[in-house]
TORKOLKOL-265891 format. One line per 4 residues: number of its first residue (from 0); their letters; for each residue x, y, z of N, C-alpha, C. Coordinates in steps of 0.001 Angstrom, whole numbers, always signed. Each point is the difference from the previous one (the first is absolute). Layout:
BEGIN
NUM) A) X Y Z X Y Z X Y Z ~ ...
END
This chain:
BEGIN
0) MITT) -4673 -4291 -20065 +350 -470 +1421 +1428 -376 +19 ~ +565 +413 +1052 +1537 -284 +309 -24 -1351 +715 ~ +793 -895 -562 +164 -1282 +476 +910 -31 +1293 ~ +96 -1174 +751 +856 -167 +1014 +1502 +180 -299
4) NERL) +285 -564 -1222 +1543 +64 -555 +247 +1461 -198 ~ -1055 +625 -656 +307 +1508 -331 +247 +859 +1288 ~ -817 -289 +969 +132 +650 +1307 +1386 -85 +600 ~ +453 -1333 -85 +1428 -313 +555 +988 +615 -782
8) EIYR) -215 +149 -1200 +1015 +689 -926 +24 +1507 +229 ~ -1108 +601 +280 -202 +1317 +443 +769 +236 +1343 ~ -231 -765 +918 +654 +169 +1335 +1500 -271 -191 ~ +385 -1024 -854 +1410 -183 -242 +772 +1355 -556
12) EAIK) -757 +460 -1055 +658 +1311 -778 +12 +1166 +1146 ~ -1216 +236 +667 +14 +1019 +962 +1335 +56 +1033 ~ +109 -1326 +445 +1062 -145 +952 +1471 +291 -783 ~ +60 -557 -1303 +1182 +123 -690 +348 +1424 -277
16) QWGV) -1022 +748 -423 +64 +1412 -378 +301 +960 +1292 ~ -861 -210 +1031 -59 +960 +1166 +811 -530 +1261 ~ +38 -1308 -18 +692 -687 +1165 -992 -296 +1194 ~ +474 -931 +807 -760 -568 +1115 -335 +1045 +976
20) DAQI) +1074 +766 +337 -285 +1151 +1069 -1055 +874 -515 ~ +93 +453 -1204 -1025 +1011 -487 -1368 -680 -104 ~ -65 -1210 -249 -1368 -745 -68 -511 -172 +1368 ~ +847 -293 +1055 -482 -12 +1334 -491 +1297 +472
24) DMAI) +883 +1198 -400 -616 +1290 +337 -1405 +247 -627 ~ -95 -470 -1164 -1250 +294 -815 -1066 -768 +833 ~ +204 -1145 +485 -987 -756 +706 -446 +787 +1290 ~ +982 +493 +598 -288 +725 +1208 -796 +1273 -284
28) EEMA) +400 +700 -1186 -750 +1177 -418 -1368 -389 -348 ~ -291 -996 -719 -1392 -418 -280 -887 -460 +1196 ~ +723 -580 +989 -766 -331 +1181 -234 +1200 +839 ~ +813 +1086 -110 -252 +1255 +765 -1238 +774 -754
32) ELIS) +74 -148 -1251 -1175 +662 -736 -1260 -633 +285 ~ -8 -1382 +194 -1160 -764 +464 -438 +530 +1328 ~ +917 +127 +843 -268 +524 +1442 -749 +1336 -184 ~ +738 +894 -747 -558 +1276 -149 -1369 +170 -536
36) ALQH) -269 -869 -1016 -1411 -79 -603 -999 -504 +948 ~ +350 -965 +726 -927 -441 +1142 -248 +1097 +1084 ~ +975 +603 +375 -216 +1224 +957 -875 +1048 -650 ~ +281 +283 -1389 -727 +939 -679 -1584 -416 -6
40) HRRR) -141 -1356 -324 -1394 -425 +66 -700 +50 +1268 ~ +746 -113 +1051 -643 +74 +1379 -361 +1556 +313 ~ +700 +902 -507 -266 +1452 +168 -973 +484 -1060 ~ -468 -784 -817 -678 +616 -1217 -1392 +699 +392
44) EERQ) -403 +763 -944 -1342 +583 +236 -801 -927 -946 ~ -1262 -46 +255 -954 -1009 -687 +22 +222 -1470 ~ +152 +1112 -454 +9 +221 -1463 +1359 -607 -664 ~ +921 -209 +860 +1362 -515 -391 +29 -1536 +54
48) HIAT) -1084 -668 +446 +67 -1498 +374 +464 -683 -1236 ~ -570 +79 -1169 +300 -815 -1124 +1532 +208 -431 ~ +330 +1290 -9 +1353 +419 -386 +1074 -655 +947 ~ -272 +2 +1282 +957 -552 +876 -3 -1553 -68
52) INEV) -1148 -665 -364 +98 -1384 -117 +817 -352 -1264 ~ -201 +654 -1027 +748 -172 -1241 +1485 +305 +275 ~ +283 +887 +736 +1566 +325 +429 +397 -1219 +718 ~ -635 -534 +977 +489 -1183 +808 +161 -1291 -936
56) IDEI) -1001 -137 -897 +65 -1082 -961 +1209 +16 -828 ~ +341 +1258 -491 +1125 +272 -849 +1244 -279 +672 ~ +161 +367 +1226 +1233 -290 +798 +127 -1484 +471 ~ -1122 -698 +105 -72 -1392 +378 +624 -815 -1260
60) ADVE) -273 +495 -1231 +479 -678 -1236 +1547 +266 -18 ~ +458 +1296 +338 +1354 +191 -89 +764 -924 +1236 ~ -538 -122 +1036 +603 -733 +1075 -18 -1400 -466 ~ -999 -614 -558 -54 -1371 -388 +1159 -337 -964
64) IMME) +223 +887 -1026 +969 -142 -951 +1396 -51 +691 ~ +194 +1024 +916 +1279 +49 +719 +256 -1261 +932 ~ -1239 -548 +563 +224 -1143 +875 +351 -1257 -877 ~ -623 -66 -1174 +408 -1147 -957 +1475 +183 -282
68) QLKY) +433 +1268 -246 +1498 +265 -371 +925 -373 +1220 ~ -542 +341 +1163 +887 -443 +1227 +27 -1354 +169 ~ -1085 -818 -219 -74 -1496 +54 +1114 -456 -1014 ~ -65 +498 -1233 +1141 -425 -1000 +1331 +230 +503
72) MFFV) +262 +1227 +468 +1382 +312 +437 +486 -848 +1143 ~ -906 -272 +894 +439 -631 +1206 -165 -1670 -206 ~ -411 -393 -1107 -178 -1454 -261 -947 -697 +853 ~ -1132 +698 +150 -1044 -543 +1000 -772 -1146 -689
76) NSLF) +19 -1133 +618 -766 -1261 -404 -1450 +261 +254 ~ -804 -231 -1032 -1512 +310 +110 -673 -966 +890 ~ +437 -1164 +124 -692 -994 +914 +550 +333 +1357 ~ +1203 +382 +386 +296 +321 +1345 -718 +1323 +283
80) LSNL) -68 +903 -813 -730 +1290 +360 -1427 -418 +333 ~ -755 -830 -761 -1343 -304 +149 -204 -701 +1376 ~ +932 -761 +335 +25 -843 +1287 +60 +1069 +1172 ~ +991 +869 -268 +169 +1110 +1148 -1192 +855 -8
84) KEKK) -657 +405 -948 -1200 +816 +11 -1057 -882 +626 ~ -142 -1311 -295 -999 -647 +576 +76 -2 +1636 ~ +1271 -252 +553 +335 +15 +1418 -361 +1216 +508 ~ +201 +1101 -656 -240 +1356 +523 -1547 +224 +104
88) LVRV) -699 -412 -1175 -1445 +25 +85 -613 -807 +1137 ~ +424 -1171 +275 -549 -805 +992 +198 +794 +1342 ~ +1148 +640 +86 +214 +800 +1244 -1044 +998 +146 ~ -313 +704 -1058 -912 +1153 +44 -1315 -652 +338
92) KKLL) -307 -1077 -735 -1337 -582 +293 -342 -450 +1480 ~ +1254 -468 +567 -72 -205 +1483 -314 +1333 +834 ~ +730 +989 -480 -143 +1315 +674 -1473 +496 -26 ~ -667 -359 -1121 -1298 +501 -308 -978 -1025 +595
96) NMT) +270 -1006 +771 -652 -947 +528 -974 -817 -962 ~ +552 -60 -1096 -717 -790 -1164 +122 -1452 -99 ~ +895 -568 +1026 +227 -1314 -87 -953 -888 +615
END
């Protein structure tokens, strides 16, 4: 299992070797691949159902890795991000009339 410190070292090395701009481009590419996998899943035939779900899950993993790297590159404070997400979820909850 890769520890948090190992993850940070991997991100640091990726940025050192390939640069910030390249890693931002990679994040964009991974997000585009997730979008493509989701579109592919919506168009699937029934026999392709499991294959497209697996494709979506694979792309989610790639996007999550790149999101972690973006948070590292942009010095995102975890507590600040959690609070921001909480506010946004409260707004969605209100839109859903769940209050």
